C-alpha positions as CSV (number, residue, x, y, z in Angstrom):
1,M,-102.2,-66.5,-32.5
2,W,-104.0,-64.8,-35.3
3,I,-106.7,-63.1,-33.1
4,L,-110.0,-62.0,-34.4
5,D,-111.7,-61.1,-31.0
6,S,-111.4,-59.9,-27.4
7,C,-113.0,-59.3,-24.8
8,S,-112.7,-59.0,-20.6
9,R,-115.3,-60.3,-18.1
10,N,-115.1,-62.1,-14.9
11,G,-111.5,-61.1,-14.1
12,E,-110.1,-62.9,-17.2
13,V,-109.6,-61.3,-20.4
14,E,-110.6,-64.0,-23.5
15,F,-109.6,-64.3,-27.3
16,W,-111.0,-66.0,-29.9
17,E,-109.0,-67.0,-33.2
18,R,-109.9,-67.0,-36.8
19,G,-110.8,-70.1,-38.7
20,R,-113.4,-72.6,-38.4
21,G,-113.8,-73.6,-34.9
22,G,-112.5,-70.3,-33.7
23,R,-110.2,-71.6,-30.9
24,H,-110.6,-69.6,-27.5
25,F,-108.4,-68.7,-24.9
26,A,-108.8,-66.9,-21.2
27,F,-106.0,-65.5,-19.3
28,P,-106.4,-63.6,-15.6
29,A,-106.5,-59.9,-15.4
30,H,-106.6,-58.4,-12.5
31,P,-108.0,-54.6,-12.4
32,S,-104.9,-51.9,-10.7
33,F,-104.1,-48.0,-11.2
34,L,-101.6,-46.1,-10.5
35,L,-101.7,-43.3,-7.9
36,H,-99.4,-39.9,-7.4
37,L,-100.3,-37.7,-4.8
38,P,-98.2,-34.3,-4.3
39,D,-98.3,-34.6,-0.8
40,P,-98.4,-38.3,0.5
41,H,-98.0,-37.8,4.4
42,S,-101.0,-35.5,3.9
43,H,-103.4,-38.2,2.8
44,W,-101.5,-41.1,4.9
45,E,-105.1,-42.3,6.5
46,L,-106.5,-42.6,2.7
47,L,-103.3,-44.8,2.1
48,E,-103.4,-46.7,5.1
49,G,-107.2,-47.3,4.3
50,L,-106.2,-48.5,0.8
51,G,-103.4,-51.1,2.0
52,S,-105.8,-52.5,4.4
53,R,-108.5,-53.6,2.1
54,Y,-106.4,-53.9,-1.0
55,R,-102.5,-54.4,-2.3
56,V,-100.7,-51.5,-2.6
57,E,-97.4,-51.2,-3.9
58,E,-94.8,-47.8,-3.9
59,C,-93.3,-47.6,-7.5
60,R,-92.0,-45.0,-9.8
61,F,-94.1,-44.6,-13.2
62,R,-93.4,-42.5,-16.2
63,T,-95.7,-39.8,-18.0
64,V,-95.3,-37.8,-21.1
65,Y,-94.6,-35.0,-18.7
66,G,-91.5,-37.1,-16.4
67,E,-91.3,-39.7,-13.7
68,Y,-93.6,-39.6,-10.6
69,E,-93.5,-41.0,-7.3
70,G,-96.5,-42.7,-6.5
71,F,-98.2,-46.1,-5.4
72,S,-99.8,-49.3,-7.7
73,V,-103.3,-50.2,-6.3
74,H,-104.5,-53.2,-7.5
75,A,-108.2,-52.2,-7.4
76,G,-110.9,-51.1,-9.9
77,K,-111.9,-48.0,-11.5
78,E,-114.6,-47.3,-8.9
79,V,-112.0,-47.2,-6.2
80,A,-109.9,-44.8,-8.2
81,G,-112.8,-42.5,-8.6
82,A,-113.5,-42.8,-4.9
83,V,-109.8,-41.7,-4.1
84,E,-110.0,-38.9,-6.4
85,R,-113.4,-37.3,-4.4
86,Q,-111.8,-38.1,-1.0
87,T,-108.6,-36.1,-2.0
88,N,-110.6,-33.3,-3.4
89,Y,-109.1,-34.6,-6.8
90,E,-105.8,-33.5,-5.7
91,A,-104.8,-36.9,-6.4
92,Q,-103.6,-38.0,-10.1
93,I,-104.9,-41.2,-11.5
94,Y,-103.5,-43.1,-14.1
95,N,-104.1,-46.4,-16.3
96,A,-107.5,-46.8,-14.6
97,D,-110.2,-47.0,-17.3
98,L,-108.2,-48.9,-19.8
99,R,-109.5,-52.0,-21.8
100,P,-107.7,-55.1,-20.1
101,D,-107.5,-57.0,-23.2
102,Q,-105.9,-54.1,-24.7
103,C,-103.3,-53.5,-22.1
104,W,-102.5,-57.3,-21.9
105,M,-101.8,-56.9,-25.8
106,A,-100.1,-54.2,-25.3
107,D,-97.6,-55.5,-22.1
108,R,-97.0,-58.4,-24.6
109,G,-96.5,-56.6,-27.9
110,V,-98.9,-58.4,-29.6
111,F,-102.0,-56.6,-31.4
112,P,-105.2,-58.0,-33.6
113,C,-105.3,-59.7,-37.2
114,S,-101.8,-60.6,-37.3
115,E,-99.4,-63.3,-37.8
116,E,-96.4,-63.4,-35.3
117,G,-93.6,-61.4,-36.4
118,E,-95.4,-59.1,-38.5
119,S,-95.4,-55.2,-38.2
120,R,-98.4,-53.1,-37.0
121,F,-97.4,-50.7,-39.6
122,S,-97.0,-52.6,-42.6
123,P,-99.9,-52.6,-45.3
124,D,-99.0,-55.9,-46.9
125,F,-100.9,-58.5,-44.6
126,A,-103.1,-61.4,-45.3
127,C,-107.1,-61.1,-44.5
128,P,-107.7,-64.8,-44.6
129,L,-111.3,-64.6,-42.9
130,L,-113.9,-67.2,-44.0
131,E,-117.3,-64.3,-44.9
132,M,-120.8,-64.5,-45.4
133,E,-123.1,-62.3,-46.3
134,I,-127.0,-61.7,-44.9
135,S,-129.2,-59.1,-45.4
136,V,-133.1,-59.1,-44.5
137,R,-135.5,-57.6,-46.8
138,D,-138.2,-56.8,-44.3
139,N,-138.0,-53.2,-43.1
140,P,-136.4,-53.2,-39.6
141,F,-138.1,-50.3,-37.7
142,A,-141.9,-52.0,-38.8
143,P,-143.1,-54.5,-36.4
144,G,-144.0,-58.0,-37.2
145,P,-142.1,-61.3,-38.1
146,V,-139.1,-61.8,-40.2
147,T,-140.5,-63.1,-43.9
148,T,-137.4,-63.0,-46.0
149,L,-134.0,-63.8,-45.1
150,E,-130.9,-63.6,-48.0
151,V,-127.7,-65.7,-47.2
152,S,-124.3,-65.8,-49.2
153,C,-121.3,-67.9,-48.5
154,D,-119.0,-69.7,-50.3
155,G,-120.2,-68.3,-54.1
156,R,-123.7,-69.6,-53.3
157,K,-127.1,-67.8,-52.5
158,E,-129.7,-68.9,-50.5
159,R,-133.2,-67.3,-50.0
160,L,-134.6,-68.2,-47.0
161,G,-138.9,-68.1,-46.3
162,G,-141.4,-69.9,-44.5
163,S,-142.6,-68.8,-41.1
164,E,-140.3,-66.8,-39.1
165,R,-139.2,-70.0,-36.9
166,V,-138.4,-72.2,-39.8
167,I,-136.1,-68.8,-40.8
168,L,-134.3,-68.5,-37.5
169,S,-133.6,-72.3,-37.3
170,D,-132.1,-72.4,-41.4
171,I,-129.6,-69.3,-40.7
172,G,-128.5,-70.6,-37.3
173,G,-127.9,-74.3,-38.8
174,L,-126.2,-72.4,-42.1
175,I,-124.0,-70.1,-39.7
176,R,-123.1,-73.3,-37.9
177,A,-122.1,-75.2,-40.9
178,F,-120.1,-72.8,-42.7
179,D,-118.8,-71.2,-39.5
180,P,-117.7,-67.8,-41.1
181,D,-115.0,-65.7,-39.6
182,V,-116.9,-62.5,-40.9
183,I,-120.7,-61.8,-41.1
184,L,-121.3,-59.0,-43.3
185,F,-125.1,-58.0,-42.5
186,P,-126.5,-54.4,-43.4
187,Q,-128.4,-52.9,-40.6
188,A,-127.0,-55.5,-38.1
189,D,-127.0,-53.7,-35.0
190,V,-130.9,-53.2,-35.6
191,W,-131.5,-56.3,-36.6
192,V,-129.3,-58.7,-34.7
193,P,-130.6,-57.6,-31.6
194,R,-134.4,-58.3,-32.5
195,L,-133.2,-61.8,-34.1
196,V,-131.2,-63.0,-30.9
197,S,-135.0,-62.2,-29.0
198,R,-136.9,-63.8,-31.4
199,A,-135.0,-66.7,-31.6
200,R,-134.9,-67.5,-27.8
201,G,-138.3,-67.3,-28.0
202,Y,-138.6,-70.1,-29.8
203,G,-135.5,-72.1,-28.1
204,I,-133.4,-71.6,-31.1
205,D,-129.7,-70.4,-31.4
206,T,-129.0,-68.1,-34.1
207,G,-125.0,-69.2,-34.5
208,I,-124.0,-65.5,-35.0
209,S,-122.1,-66.0,-31.7
210,R,-119.1,-68.6,-31.5
211,S,-120.3,-69.2,-27.8
212,G,-124.1,-68.1,-27.8
213,R,-123.0,-64.9,-25.7
214,F,-123.0,-61.6,-26.6
215,R,-121.9,-58.2,-25.3
216,K,-123.8,-55.4,-25.5
217,L,-122.7,-51.7,-26.3
218,S,-125.2,-49.2,-25.8
219,G,-126.5,-46.8,-28.0
220,K,-125.8,-43.0,-27.3
221,S,-125.9,-39.4,-28.6
222,Y,-122.8,-37.3,-28.9
223,W,-121.5,-34.2,-30.1
224,S,-118.9,-34.2,-33.0
225,Y,-117.8,-31.1,-35.1
226,G,-120.9,-29.1,-34.5
227,R,-123.4,-32.1,-35.2
228,T,-125.1,-34.1,-33.0
229,E,-124.6,-37.9,-33.7
230,F,-125.7,-41.2,-32.7
231,R,-124.0,-44.5,-32.2
232,V,-126.4,-47.2,-32.5
233,G,-126.7,-50.0,-29.6
234,A,-125.0,-53.4,-30.8
235,L,-125.1,-57.1,-29.8
236,I,-121.1,-58.2,-30.6
237,P,-120.8,-61.8,-30.8
238,D,-118.0,-64.0,-29.4
239,G,-115.6,-65.0,-31.4
240,R,-116.9,-63.4,-34.3
241,L,-116.5,-60.2,-36.5
242,L,-120.1,-59.2,-37.3
243,V,-120.3,-55.5,-39.2
244,D,-123.0,-53.4,-40.0
245,T,-122.4,-52.3,-43.4
246,R,-125.1,-49.8,-43.5
247,Q,-124.2,-47.9,-40.2
248,S,-120.4,-48.4,-39.9
249,F,-118.8,-45.4,-41.4
250,H,-115.7,-47.1,-41.5
251,Y,-116.9,-49.8,-43.4
252,R,-118.4,-47.6,-46.2
253,E,-115.0,-45.7,-46.3
254,S,-112.5,-48.3,-45.7
255,G,-113.9,-52.0,-46.6
256,L,-112.5,-55.2,-44.2
257,P,-109.2,-54.2,-45.1
258,G,-109.4,-51.2,-43.5
259,I,-111.2,-52.0,-40.5
260,L,-108.6,-54.8,-39.9
261,L,-105.9,-52.3,-39.9
262,G,-107.4,-50.1,-37.8
263,A,-107.6,-53.2,-35.3
264,R,-104.1,-53.9,-35.5
265,L,-103.1,-50.2,-34.9
266,T,-105.4,-49.4,-31.7
267,G,-105.4,-53.1,-30.2
268,L,-108.9,-53.1,-30.4
269,P,-110.9,-56.0,-31.6
270,P,-112.3,-55.4,-35.4
271,N,-116.0,-55.6,-33.6
272,L,-115.4,-52.2,-32.2
273,T,-112.5,-50.7,-35.0
274,S,-115.8,-51.3,-36.8
275,R,-118.4,-49.4,-34.7
276,F,-116.2,-46.7,-32.9
277,T,-115.7,-43.4,-34.5
278,S,-112.2,-42.2,-35.9
279,G,-111.5,-40.2,-33.0
280,T,-112.3,-42.8,-30.3
281,L,-109.6,-45.0,-32.9
282,I,-106.8,-42.8,-32.7
283,S,-107.3,-42.1,-28.7
284,A,-107.1,-46.0,-28.5
285,Y,-103.9,-46.0,-30.7
286,E,-102.0,-43.4,-28.7
287,T,-103.2,-45.1,-25.7
288,Y,-102.0,-48.4,-27.1
289,E,-98.5,-46.7,-28.1
290,A,-98.5,-45.2,-24.5
291,L,-98.7,-48.7,-22.8
292,R,-96.1,-50.1,-25.4
293,R,-93.6,-47.8,-24.3
294,G,-94.5,-47.8,-20.6
295,I,-95.8,-44.5,-20.5
296,A,-99.2,-44.1,-18.1
297,V,-102.4,-42.5,-19.5
298,P,-103.8,-39.7,-17.2
299,Y,-107.5,-41.2,-16.0
300,R,-108.3,-37.6,-16.0
301,K,-106.5,-34.5,-17.6
302,S,-104.7,-32.5,-15.2
303,D,-102.8,-30.1,-17.5
304,P,-105.7,-27.2,-17.9
305,E,-105.4,-24.0,-20.3
306,A,-103.4,-21.7,-18.8
307,V,-104.7,-17.9,-18.1
308,R,-103.9,-16.0,-21.2
309,G,-104.7,-12.1,-21.7
310,F,-107.3,-11.4,-24.2
311,A,-105.3,-10.4,-27.2
312,A,-102.9,-13.1,-26.5
313,L,-106.0,-15.7,-26.8
314,K,-107.5,-13.9,-30.1
315,A,-103.9,-13.7,-31.9
316,A,-103.9,-18.1,-30.9
317,D,-107.2,-19.1,-31.6
318,R,-107.8,-17.6,-35.1
319,G,-108.6,-21.2,-37.1
320,G,-107.7,-22.3,-40.8
321,M,-106.5,-20.1,-43.3
322,M,-109.0,-19.8,-46.6
323,F,-108.3,-17.7,-49.9
324,Q,-111.9,-16.8,-51.3
325,P,-112.3,-18.1,-54.9
326,L,-113.9,-16.0,-57.6
327,P,-116.9,-18.1,-59.1
328,G,-116.1,-19.5,-62.3
329,L,-114.9,-21.6,-64.9
330,Y,-111.0,-22.4,-64.7
331,P,-109.3,-24.3,-67.6
332,D,-105.8,-26.1,-66.8
333,V,-105.9,-25.8,-62.7
334,H,-103.4,-27.6,-60.4
335,E,-104.5,-28.5,-57.0
336,I,-101.6,-28.9,-54.5
337,D,-102.9,-31.0,-51.2
338,F,-100.7,-31.4,-48.2
339,T,-100.7,-35.0,-47.2
340,S,-102.3,-35.2,-43.8
341,L,-101.2,-31.7,-43.2
342,Y,-102.0,-31.1,-39.2
343,P,-100.5,-34.4,-38.2
344,S,-97.3,-33.5,-40.3
345,L,-97.1,-30.3,-38.4
346,I,-97.3,-32.1,-35.2
347,V,-94.3,-34.1,-36.2
348,R,-92.1,-31.4,-38.4
349,D,-92.8,-28.9,-35.2
350,N,-92.6,-31.4,-32.4
351,L,-95.9,-30.2,-31.1
352,S,-97.5,-32.0,-27.9
353,P,-98.6,-31.2,-24.5
354,E,-95.0,-31.5,-22.8
355,T,-93.1,-29.9,-25.4
356,L,-94.8,-26.2,-25.2
357,A,-92.6,-25.5,-22.1
358,C,-89.6,-27.7,-23.2
359,P,-89.5,-27.3,-27.2
360,E,-86.3,-29.4,-27.3
361,K,-87.6,-32.4,-25.7
362,E,-89.0,-35.3,-27.7
363,G,-92.5,-35.2,-28.0
364,F,-95.2,-38.0,-27.1
365,L,-97.3,-36.9,-29.8
366,P,-95.0,-36.6,-32.6
367,T,-93.0,-39.9,-32.4
368,V,-96.6,-42.1,-32.3
369,L,-98.1,-40.2,-35.1
370,A,-94.9,-40.2,-37.3
371,P,-95.2,-44.3,-38.2
372,L,-98.8,-43.3,-39.1
373,L,-98.2,-41.0,-41.7
374,A,-95.4,-42.8,-43.3
375,L,-97.5,-45.7,-43.5
376,R,-100.2,-43.2,-45.2
377,K,-97.9,-42.3,-47.6
378,E,-97.6,-46.0,-48.4
379,T,-101.1,-46.4,-49.3
380,K,-101.9,-43.4,-50.9
381,S,-99.2,-43.9,-53.4
382,R,-100.5,-47.9,-53.8
383,K,-104.4,-47.1,-53.4
384,G,-104.6,-46.2,-57.5
385,K,-103.5,-49.8,-58.4
386,D,-105.4,-51.7,-55.7
387,P,-108.2,-50.9,-54.0
388,R,-107.2,-52.9,-51.1
389,Y,-104.8,-50.1,-50.1
390,A,-107.6,-47.6,-50.9
391,G,-109.6,-48.9,-47.8
392,M,-106.5,-48.4,-45.4
393,D,-105.7,-45.3,-46.7
394,G,-109.3,-44.4,-45.8
395,I,-109.0,-45.4,-42.4
396,L,-105.6,-43.9,-41.9
397,K,-106.9,-40.3,-43.5
398,W,-109.7,-40.2,-41.3
399,M,-108.0,-41.2,-38.0
400,L,-104.8,-38.7,-38.9
401,V,-107.7,-36.0,-39.5
402,T,-109.6,-36.4,-36.1
403,C,-105.8,-36.3,-34.2
404,F,-105.6,-32.6,-34.8
405,G,-109.3,-32.4,-33.6
406,Y,-108.2,-34.4,-30.1
407,T,-105.4,-32.3,-29.6
408,G,-108.0,-29.6,-28.4
409,Y,-110.9,-32.0,-26.9
410,R,-110.8,-31.4,-23.4
411,N,-111.2,-34.9,-22.4
412,A,-108.2,-36.5,-24.8
413,K,-105.8,-38.2,-22.9
414,F,-102.6,-36.6,-24.8
415,G,-104.5,-33.2,-25.6
416,R,-104.3,-29.8,-24.9
417,I,-105.8,-26.6,-26.3
418,E,-102.3,-24.4,-26.7
419,V,-101.4,-27.6,-29.1
420,H,-104.4,-27.0,-31.0
421,E,-103.9,-23.7,-31.2
422,A,-100.1,-24.0,-32.3
423,I,-100.9,-26.3,-35.0
424,T,-103.6,-23.9,-36.9
425,G,-101.0,-21.3,-36.6
426,H,-98.4,-23.0,-38.5
427,A,-101.0,-24.5,-41.1
428,R,-101.8,-20.8,-42.0
429,E,-97.8,-20.0,-42.2
430,V,-97.8,-23.0,-44.5
431,L,-100.5,-21.9,-47.1
432,L,-99.5,-18.1,-47.2
433,Q,-95.8,-19.5,-47.8
434,S,-96.7,-21.7,-50.6
435,R,-99.0,-18.8,-51.8
436,D,-95.8,-16.7,-51.8
437,I,-93.7,-19.5,-53.6
438,A,-96.6,-19.7,-56.5
439,E,-96.9,-16.1,-57.0
440,E,-92.9,-15.4,-57.2
441,L,-92.8,-18.5,-59.7
442,G,-95.7,-16.8,-61.7
443,F,-98.7,-18.9,-60.8
444,T,-102.2,-17.3,-60.5
445,V,-103.4,-18.5,-57.1
446,L,-107.3,-19.4,-57.7
447,H,-108.2,-20.6,-54.2
448,G,-107.1,-22.0,-50.6
449,I,-108.2,-23.5,-47.9
450,V,-106.3,-25.0,-44.8
451,D,-104.2,-27.8,-46.9
452,C,-105.4,-27.1,-50.0
453,L,-104.2,-24.5,-52.9
454,W,-105.3,-24.3,-56.6
455,V,-103.4,-22.3,-59.1
456,Q,-103.1,-21.9,-62.8
457,G,-99.8,-21.8,-64.6
458,A,-96.7,-24.0,-66.3
459,R,-93.9,-25.9,-64.4
460,V,-96.3,-27.3,-61.7
461,A,-93.4,-30.0,-60.3
462,D,-91.0,-26.9,-60.1
463,L,-94.0,-25.6,-57.6
464,K,-94.3,-28.5,-55.9
465,T,-90.7,-29.3,-55.6
466,R,-89.9,-26.0,-54.1
467,V,-93.0,-26.0,-51.4
468,E,-91.8,-29.4,-50.4
469,K,-88.3,-28.0,-49.8
470,E,-88.9,-24.7,-48.2
471,T,-92.0,-26.3,-45.9
472,S,-90.5,-29.9,-45.5
473,L,-93.8,-31.4,-46.1
474,H,-95.4,-33.8,-48.3
475,S,-97.7,-32.8,-51.2
476,V,-99.6,-34.4,-53.7
477,V,-100.5,-32.5,-56.8
478,E,-103.7,-33.5,-58.9
479,A,-104.3,-31.7,-62.6
480,Y,-107.5,-30.7,-63.8
481,D,-108.9,-30.0,-67.5
482,W,-111.2,-27.7,-65.9
483,L,-112.4,-26.8,-62.7
484,V,-115.5,-24.8,-61.5
485,F,-116.0,-22.5,-58.3
486,L,-119.3,-22.1,-57.6
487,P,-121.3,-18.6,-56.2
488,M,-123.1,-18.5,-53.0
489,A,-126.0,-16.6,-52.9
490,D,-124.3,-13.1,-52.5
491,G,-122.5,-14.1,-55.6
492,S,-119.1,-14.6,-54.2
493,G,-117.4,-17.5,-54.7
494,A,-118.0,-20.9,-52.4
495,Y,-114.8,-22.0,-50.2
496,N,-116.5,-25.8,-50.2
497,R,-118.5,-26.3,-53.4
498,Y,-116.6,-27.1,-56.8
499,Y,-116.3,-29.6,-59.1
500,G,-114.0,-30.5,-62.0
501,R,-112.6,-33.2,-64.4
502,L,-109.2,-34.5,-63.5
503,A,-106.7,-35.4,-66.1
504,D,-107.1,-38.8,-66.0
505,G,-110.8,-38.7,-66.9
506,S,-112.5,-38.6,-63.6
507,M,-114.8,-36.0,-61.7
508,K,-114.2,-34.7,-58.5
509,I,-116.9,-33.0,-56.9
510,R,-117.4,-31.0,-53.3
511,G,-120.2,-29.8,-51.8
512,I,-123.1,-30.1,-54.6
513,A,-126.0,-32.1,-54.9
514,A,-124.9,-35.4,-55.7
515,R,-122.4,-35.1,-52.7
516,R,-124.6,-34.5,-50.1
517,G,-126.0,-37.1,-47.9
518,D,-129.8,-35.9,-48.0
519,T,-130.5,-35.2,-51.7
520,P,-133.0,-37.8,-52.6
521,S,-132.2,-40.6,-54.9
522,Y,-134.0,-39.3,-57.8
523,I,-132.4,-35.6,-57.9
524,R,-129.1,-37.6,-56.9
525,A,-129.1,-39.7,-60.1
526,V,-130.4,-36.7,-62.7
527,Q,-127.0,-34.7,-61.5
528,Q,-125.0,-37.5,-61.8
529,E,-126.0,-38.2,-65.2
530,M,-125.1,-34.4,-65.9
531,L,-122.0,-34.9,-64.5
532,E,-121.3,-37.6,-66.6
533,M,-122.0,-35.8,-69.5
534,L,-119.7,-33.3,-68.4
535,R,-116.9,-35.8,-68.0
536,T,-117.0,-36.4,-71.4
537,A,-115.7,-32.5,-72.3
538,R,-112.3,-32.0,-71.9
539,T,-112.4,-28.5,-72.9
540,I,-114.4,-25.5,-72.4
541,P,-115.5,-25.3,-76.0
542,E,-116.6,-29.2,-75.7
543,I,-118.6,-27.8,-72.4
544,A,-120.7,-25.3,-74.1
545,A,-121.4,-27.9,-77.3
546,L,-123.5,-30.2,-74.3
547,G,-125.6,-27.1,-73.3
548,T,-128.7,-28.1,-75.1
549,S,-128.7,-32.2,-74.1
550,L,-127.9,-30.6,-70.5
551,R,-130.7,-28.4,-70.9
552,E,-133.3,-31.3,-72.2
553,R,-132.1,-33.6,-69.7
554,Y,-133.5,-30.9,-67.1
555,R,-136.5,-30.5,-68.7
556,E,-136.9,-34.2,-69.0
557,A,-136.3,-34.8,-65.0
558,R,-138.9,-32.1,-64.1
559,E,-141.5,-33.9,-66.6
560,N,-140.9,-37.2,-65.1
561,L,-141.0,-36.1,-61.3
562,T,-144.9,-36.6,-60.7
563,R,-144.5,-40.2,-62.2
564,A,-141.1,-40.8,-60.1
565,P,-141.9,-43.6,-57.0
566,P,-142.4,-41.5,-53.6
567,G,-139.6,-43.4,-52.4
568,T,-136.9,-41.9,-54.5
569,M,-138.0,-38.4,-52.6
570,A,-136.8,-39.9,-49.8
571,I,-134.6,-37.1,-47.7
572,H,-132.2,-38.8,-45.0
573,R,-131.1,-36.4,-42.3
574,Q,-130.1,-36.6,-38.7
575,V,-132.5,-35.3,-36.2
576,S,-130.4,-33.1,-33.6
577,T,-133.3,-33.2,-31.2
578,L,-136.8,-34.6,-30.4
579,K,-138.0,-31.2,-29.3
580,Y,-138.6,-28.7,-32.1
581,R,-140.0,-24.6,-31.6
582,H,-140.9,-24.5,-35.2
583,A,-142.6,-26.4,-37.7
584,C,-140.1,-28.2,-40.1
585,P,-139.9,-31.4,-41.7
586,E,-137.7,-33.2,-39.0
587,A,-140.5,-32.4,-36.5
588,S,-143.0,-33.8,-38.7
589,A,-140.8,-36.8,-38.9
590,V,-140.1,-37.2,-35.2
591,Q,-144.0,-36.7,-34.7
592,A,-144.3,-39.8,-37.5
593,C,-142.0,-42.1,-36.0
594,A,-143.5,-41.7,-32.8
595,A,-146.9,-42.5,-33.7
596,E,-145.4,-46.0,-35.7
597,G,-143.6,-46.8,-32.1
598,I,-140.4,-45.9,-33.3
599,A,-138.0,-45.1,-30.5
600,L,-135.6,-42.0,-31.4
601,S,-132.4,-40.5,-30.0
602,P,-130.8,-37.3,-31.1
603,G,-128.1,-38.1,-33.4
604,M,-130.4,-40.5,-35.5
605,E,-130.9,-40.6,-38.7
606,I,-134.6,-40.7,-40.5
607,G,-135.6,-40.7,-43.9
608,Y,-138.8,-38.8,-44.7
609,V,-140.8,-37.6,-47.6
610,V,-142.3,-34.2,-47.8
611,A,-146.0,-34.4,-48.7
612,D,-147.0,-30.9,-48.4
613,A,-144.3,-28.3,-47.8
614,R,-146.9,-25.5,-46.7
615,T,-147.6,-27.7,-43.2
616,W,-144.5,-29.8,-43.1
617,A,-146.7,-32.5,-43.8
618,V,-144.3,-35.7,-44.2
619,E,-144.6,-39.3,-44.7
620,L,-141.8,-42.1,-43.7
621,D,-139.9,-42.7,-46.5
622,W,-140.6,-47.1,-46.1
623,K,-144.6,-45.9,-46.4
624,A,-144.4,-42.7,-48.5
625,T,-147.4,-42.6,-51.4
626,R,-147.5,-38.7,-52.1
627,I,-144.7,-36.0,-52.7
628,D,-145.3,-32.2,-52.8
629,V,-144.4,-32.0,-56.4
630,G,-143.7,-28.1,-56.1
631,Y,-141.4,-28.8,-53.0
632,Y,-138.8,-31.4,-55.2
633,R,-139.0,-29.0,-58.4
634,K,-137.3,-26.5,-56.1
635,L,-135.0,-29.0,-55.1
636,L,-134.3,-30.3,-58.8
637,E,-134.1,-26.9,-59.7
638,K,-130.9,-26.2,-57.4
639,A,-129.7,-29.3,-58.3
640,W,-129.5,-28.1,-62.1
641,D,-128.3,-24.5,-61.2
642,E,-124.9,-26.0,-60.4
643,V,-124.7,-27.7,-63.7
644,R,-126.0,-24.6,-65.3
645,F,-123.5,-22.1,-63.9
646,V,-120.8,-24.5,-65.4
647,V,-122.6,-24.4,-68.5
648,E,-123.2,-20.9,-69.3
649,E,-119.8,-20.1,-68.2
650,A,-118.6,-21.8,-70.8
651,E,-120.8,-20.4,-73.4
652,K,-119.9,-17.2,-71.8
653,A,-116.2,-17.7,-73.0
654,G,-116.9,-19.1,-76.4
655,R,-118.7,-15.7,-77.2
656,R,-115.8,-14.2,-75.8
657,G,-113.8,-16.3,-78.1
658,G,-111.5,-17.2,-74.7
659,S,-112.4,-19.0,-71.0
660,T,-113.3,-17.5,-68.1
661,V,-110.1,-16.5,-66.0
């Protein structure tokens, strides 16, 4: 069966098929966990007590570290936790906190979003799903009834109006009549709880859930890669895929094909794939692979970091390698990018927690990541011709990126900090080795950062061939007609702020205003227009020739600032806390949300317009009426500086009769 949705409730696992009617299946599922005790005889009373209340069977089971003697206990996670506490955490527990529907599928070798006989690791799978798009024009955070709702399905668009009761009744009728597999809905996770609650008050079924039931996914704040993030709570409908096209990171990056591929790989229903982080997806993928191979999944890690001396710790924990660039404008640059470098090193060098002490043993992580790497090479080679593969490549990219971080995450099921450190150590060697090869072949190395190297020189194909041969790693080369590395405030080159024109005529930008998520749309549009002008220039003299037009566009944008709609000046940022010690615009925005009755949590994104920079007075984006012109002129000037630098560098090169080197 082509599984579109799954869950577990009331001692059963439930599955829904795609297609009109969405057939529903349920199978019994009984909780159990595996238990290993280093000295079972010292815990005979515990085992006797467990056996009197639950079915307990002696067994042998596999872990990544080898086989253990133990017990299969037919009880749930609460009992496993009680066993841990009673044994003072001597007990080693496995398979206690897994999703029953994922376990059911892994045990039978099936997975979501697939026909029978398909490979999980093939990018060539069909997406035969009926889609409907819904959008609400009202502000999701403003109180009051729903006044306008738009629906698109089967090539038709309808605008629903009237009273809220009529709108909810009409949308329920349309959903039931069309019976879509997928509902694409901006801000769905904010709107659906509200719509369902209002509809129930009127005695109406919205039709969003095929069974009328919803599973609740709680919102939560969490810390990730140095930032406080927030996952919006959601009502997940039975039997249908509901995608929040605004909130879902994976939908924005990968679209529907990426979400479906993520579900196929992880054994999670696509409703969860669209909402979970990349780290949760790679962890779920590793769990599915372990279950499929008959390897027990630890409930809590029992392989703590070894005690090491300060010198050893300092040598190991050095992070990624970077070569700082000299700021300037450079013609004819090539970028060598190692495809998924960190997971490739895991596979190449057999890096896994159990291989640290036994390097000749085949590691779990290398064997489960190798198929993902092969699949990503395939999607990356195809994505230029078919955007469907670009979506698949996107979700694979982020899963592979986070698999490195999870090796050092303290709660990762198959992680260990020493593996994390070994990966970065090997990556530093690869970048240094690649630099040495480039310089030996006569290339000038301009910049390097972890997994990328920027060089100038001829015969780049020879460089790529030799680097791949000596490192045994796959790489991709991008050619630039010109590339600019921007300066930092102290005049040195920035590591992560650059842009340039690729040989295919497109622009690649990193770290500048048009790329940053907190840039007001007015300023982003101005810089994007300037970048589009620069895109037409293939050479440095052609860039210099655009100087007058670019300066005129900046002057025009500066003059029009006072006439721009306040909403186009909205700054969108995530709040890391709800209590600020010093005055700042985020603190004022938090207060403004509280005044409107909007409940916030750390990690949530808020939009605001700065009305007075002296007092940091702000107005929420959806009701802004004024702006601090001086403040926004400074933001516009910063965006202009990122363009002005390349123009002035080109003009300097013209006066010298050459180019920047």
